[in-house]
C-alpha positions in Angstrom: -9.8 21.6 12.8 -10.9 19.4 15.4 -14.1 18.0 13.0 -11.4 18.0 10.3 -9.6 16.3 13.1 -12.4 13.7 14.1 -11.3 10.1 13.5 -8.5 10.2 11.6 -6.0 8.7 15.0 -8.3 5.9 14.5 -9.0 6.0 10.9 -5.3 5.9 11.3 -4.4 2.7 13.2 -7.7 0.8 12.0 -5.9 1.2 7.8 -2.3 0.2 10.0 -3.6 -2.5 11.5 -4.9 -3.6 7.1 -2.1 -3.2 5.9 0.0 -5.4 7.9 -2.6 -7.7 7.5 -2.6 -8.3 3.7 0.9 -8.0 3.8 1.5 -10.8 6.5 -0.2 -13.0 4.4 1.9 -12.2 1.0 4.8 -14.4 0.2 6.2 -11.5 -2.1 6.1 -8.7 -0.3 8.4 -7.5 2.3 7.5 -4.6 5.3 8.3 -3.8 8.7 4.6 -3.5 10.7 3.7 -0.4 10.5 3.4 0.8 13.3 4.7 4.4 13.3 3.6 7.7 10.0 0.7 8.0 7.3 2.4 5.0 5.4 4.3 2.3 4.1 7.7 1.6 1.8 6.9 -2.7 1.1 10.0 -4.0 -0.7 7.8 -6.0 -4.4 10.2 -9.6 -4.8 8.9 -9.4 -8.8 12.0 -7.0 -8.8 11.4 -3.3 -10.4 8.1 -2.0 -8.6 7.8 0.6 -11.5 6.2 -2.7 -13.5 3.6 -3.4 -11.1 2.6 0.2 -11.2 1.7 -0.1 -15.0 0.2 -3.1 -14.7 -2.1 -1.8 -11.4 -2.8 1.5 -13.3 -4.1 0.0 -16.4 -5.7 -3.3 -15.9 -6.5 -2.5 -11.7 -7.0 1.4 -12.0 -5.6 2.1 -8.9 -2.2 3.8 -8.3 0.9 3.0 -5.7 4.1 5.6 -6.4 7.6 3.2 -7.2 10.2 2.8 -5.9 13.2 4.4 -8.2 11.5 8.0 -7.1 13.3 7.6 -4.2 16.5 5.6 -5.9 15.0 2.1 -4.4 13.0 0.0 -7.2 11.6 -2.5 -5.4 9.9 -0.6 -3.5 6.7 1.4 -3.5 5.4 3.6 -1.1 1.5 3.3 0.1 -0.3 5.9 1.4 -2.4 4.5 4.5 -4.7 8.0 6.0 -8.0 7.9 3.3 -11.5 5.9 4.1 -10.4 2.6 5.0 -13.1 1.4 2.8 -11.1 2.1 0.0 -8.1 0.9 0.8 -9.3 -2.1 1.5 -10.2 -2.0 -1.9 -7.2 -0.7 -3.0 -5.4 -3.5 -1.6 -7.5 -6.5 -2.7 -7.0 -4.6 -6.3 -3.2 -5.1 -5.1 -3.5 -8.4 -4.6 -5.1 -9.2 -7.6 -2.2 -7.2 -9.3 0.1 -9.0 -7.2 -1.1 -12.5 -8.0 -1.1 -12.0 -12.7 2.9 -11.6 -12.3 
């Protein structure tokens, strides 16, 4: 268990900071700073995030969880617990997808 947990707190803190910086650079996303937890739930000003999810999967080989599953269609869920480099690449793809709208 110690080996599995090693570095988790530091990685998640780095991922939160990376995600927060990404959101703050975007005019089309609104989200509270991710101070706690392993997921974020930003609001997309472009409307129903199902369209964002579909384009992101089809054109950018990346996924989000659209908010319609949570009865909040203009939001989507992003995981923050994975590898920091992977998250950075995913945010780059998400940014490119958002720019394509």
